[in-house]
C-alpha positions in Angstrom: -26.4 -11.4 -24.4 -22.6 -12.4 -22.9 -23.3 -9.4 -20.7 -25.9 -11.0 -19.2 -24.9 -14.2 -19.3 -21.4 -13.0 -16.7 -23.6 -10.9 -14.6 -25.6 -14.3 -13.9 -22.1 -16.1 -13.3 -21.4 -13.6 -10.8 -24.0 -13.0 -8.8 -23.8 -14.4 -5.6 -19.7 -14.6 -6.2 -17.2 -12.8 -3.9 -15.7 -10.3 -7.3 -12.6 -8.9 -6.7 -10.8 -6.7 -4.0 -7.2 -5.4 -2.7 -6.0 -8.6 -1.6 -7.1 -10.2 -5.1 -5.0 -7.2 -7.1 -2.3 -7.7 -4.9 -2.0 -11.4 -5.4 -2.5 -10.6 -9.2 0.6 -8.1 -9.0 2.7 -10.7 -7.2 2.3 -13.3 -9.2 2.9 -10.4 -12.4 5.9 -9.9 -10.5 7.4 -13.4 -10.2 6.9 -14.1 -13.7 9.3 -10.8 -14.5 11.6 -12.9 -11.9 11.6 -16.0 -13.8 11.8 -15.0 -17.1 14.9 -12.8 -15.9 16.7 -15.5 -14.0 15.5 -17.8 -15.8 14.3 -20.1 -13.5 11.9 -23.2 -14.3 10.9 -23.1 -10.8 9.5 -19.8 -10.4 7.9 -19.5 -13.2 5.6 -22.2 -11.6 5.7 -20.5 -8.6 4.3 -17.1 -9.7 1.5 -19.6 -11.2 0.1 -20.2 -7.3 -1.1 -16.5 -6.8 -2.4 -16.2 -9.8 -4.4 -19.4 -9.0 -5.4 -18.3 -5.4 -7.0 -14.7 -6.8 -9.1 -16.5 -9.6 -9.9 -19.3 -6.7 -10.7 -16.1 -4.6 -12.9 -14.0 -6.9 -15.3 -17.1 -7.7 -15.6 -17.8 -3.7 -19.2 -18.1 -2.8 -17.8 -18.1 0.1 -18.3 -13.7 1.3 -17.7 -13.7 4.5 -14.4 -15.7 4.9 -13.2 -13.8 1.5 -14.0 -10.5 3.6 -11.7 -11.4 7.1 -8.5 -12.4 4.7 -9.1 -9.2 3.2 -9.0 -7.0 6.2 -6.6 -9.1 7.5 -4.6 -8.2 4.6 -5.4 -4.3 4.2 -4.6 -4.4 8.2 -1.2 -5.2 7.5 -1.1 -3.5 4.0 -2.9 0.3 5.2 0.0 0.9 7.3 2.9 0.0 4.6 0.5 2.2 2.0 0.7 5.2 4.2 4.4 5.3 4.9 5.2 5.5 1.3 2.2 7.9 0.7 4.7 10.4 3.0 7.9 9.1 2.1 6.8 10.2 -1.3 5.1 13.8 -0.5 8.5 14.0 1.3 10.7 12.8 -1.5 9.0 15.7 -3.3 8.4 18.5 -1.1 12.9 18.1 -0.8 13.5 21.4 -2.1 10.7 23.4 0.2 10.2 22.2 2.8 12.1 20.6 5.9 11.1 17.7 7.7 11.2 17.8 11.8 10.1 15.3 15.2 9.2 17.5 18.1 12.0 16.8 20.9 8.9 15.9 23.3 5.9 14.0 21.4 8.0 13.0 18.2 5.2 14.4 16.4 6.2 14.8 12.3 7.0 18.6 11.7 6.7 20.4 8.3 8.9 24.2 7.8 9.8 25.9 5.4 13.3 26.0 4.2 15.4 28.0 3.1 14.1 30.9 6.3 17.4 30.7 8.4 16.8 29.4 12.1 13.0 29.5 13.4 11.5 28.3 16.6 9.1 26.4 15.7 5.4 25.7 18.0 4.6 22.1 18.0 0.9 22.3 17.0 -0.3 18.5 19.7 2.3 19.0 22.7 2.7 23.0 22.6 6.8 21.9 23.0 8.6 25.3 21.3 12.3 24.3 20.0 14.4 26.4 17.8 15.9 25.0 14.1 17.9 26.1 11.5 16.4 25.8 8.3 
């Protein structure tokens, strides 16, 4: 019974997306910082992203919410990709070395501990020697 009520209530509404999740996380982080710093004003500021997330979640203006989410993802996706690459490089720091091709600047991964290697860039074909 409650399940059907919620399904009918949310019918035609936008619902959750990446921007909503980011707003909720931002609100949560601001709440933690405000409790640690004991700044009452920051507590109230932490409610703003949460309120925006709820308003977006219940909105019936789907095209506008989709455009907002697309704009957010245009900035967020490159940051997320860079962070994932950074985490991968950190995990593989003991087994692989990373170099940039001197000609095209493409990052290349080579195994560590092999001495001097002649590395050939798969993108431009440039050959260079580096010590791993």
